[in-house]
N, C-alpha and C positions, 0 to 999 in steps of 0.2 A: 418445512426445506426451503432453502432459497437457491437458487440458481446461478451463480455469476459466470462470467465471464473474462476475462483480463488479454487486453491486445496492447500494440506500440511498441513490446520488445523490439531489441535489435541490435546492431552492432556500432558503439560509438567512437572516437577518439576521447581518451583523459581533457577534461574539462568541457566536455559537450554537454549537450542536452537531449533530453528524451521527454515525451510526456505519455505516461502509462493512464490506459480506461480500464475502467470495471465496471459493467452493464450488468444489469438484471436480466436475465429471459426467463421464459416458460409462464410471462403472468407474475412473477414475482416483482415485489415492491421495495426496496432499500428506506422509506419513509422513516419506517419504525425502528432501523437498526443503526448502532453505529458500524462503522465500517473502517477496518486496518486492512493497512498493506503489511506484508511480512515476505520475508527471502528467506532463500535457502541453498547456501554455495556447496560446492562438494567438498566435505569432509569438515563443516563448519555446523554450527548448531544453529537453530531457525532462530533468526532475530525480526522483533518486531521493529515497524520502522516509522510507520505515523497511523495518525487516528483520528478523524473526524466523528464528534456526535452527531444523533439525530438530530440537533438542531444547532449545527455548523461549529463549536469546542473544537480548537484541535491540539494534538500532541505528537512530539516528536521524538524519535531516540538521539541520544546526544551526538552520533556517529553521523547524523544528516541535517544537524538543527543550523540552519543557516544558507541551507545549499537547496532543500525537498518541501514543496509544498502540496498539500493538501485541501483537496477542494469538494463540492459535490454539487451538483446540479439534479437537484429533487424532480425537477418536470422533464427532466430527460432519464431520469433513474438512475445516473450513472453520477460514479467517484473518479477524480482525476487524481495523477500522481506527479507533478512537476518537478524532474531532478534535472538541478544543474550543476556544473562543475565538477561533474562526475570523474572517479576516480576508478583506478582499476579494482581496489580492494571491494567497490561497489556492483562488481562482475557476481550476479546471482539468479537465481529464477524468482521471480518475484508473484506473489498471490496476493490479491485480495481477499476479508474472510468478515464475516457478520459476527459482531461483539455484544448482542442484547444493546441497548440504549447507552451507558457508558463505558469509555475507552478505559481499558487496563492500564494503567497508571503505579510507576515504582515510587517510593518514598521521596525523590527527587523532584517529581512530578513528572518526567521523563517517561512518554510510552513504555510498557511494559510486552506487551501482545502477547499472552501469555497462551488463551485458547480461544478457539473458534467455533463457532456454531456451522457454518458452512463455510467451501472457500470452493474456488476455480483450478481451472487446471495452470494457471502462470505462464507466466511470458517470461523467457529468457531475455537477460540485460546483461552484457557485455561492452566492458570500457576496455578497451586496448588499443596501441598503436601499431 
């Protein structure tokens, strides 16, 4: 079981930016895992947002391509999600989760984010003026 902690959420105006962080705690390590970010908004289905493989390959959902960037720092045991040009429809609770070695992608090569082994408590992102 990998223990994950998300942080960095908050309230931001449309067009603004936030940087989310996903850290492993309790002696857990992220080195061997692909790490995905997914989000859950009230009344909506869970949506995979971005994923990074154990060796740095990245995948994104179509809804965030060109706006979000995922990165990892294995030395610090963290994964970041840089979110730019935020829109009100990006409002959700954001979670990070483990996916084994590879990211789950769909037939077009976009991130699917179907299943996770472990995930954290989430961090709220609200985009509103």
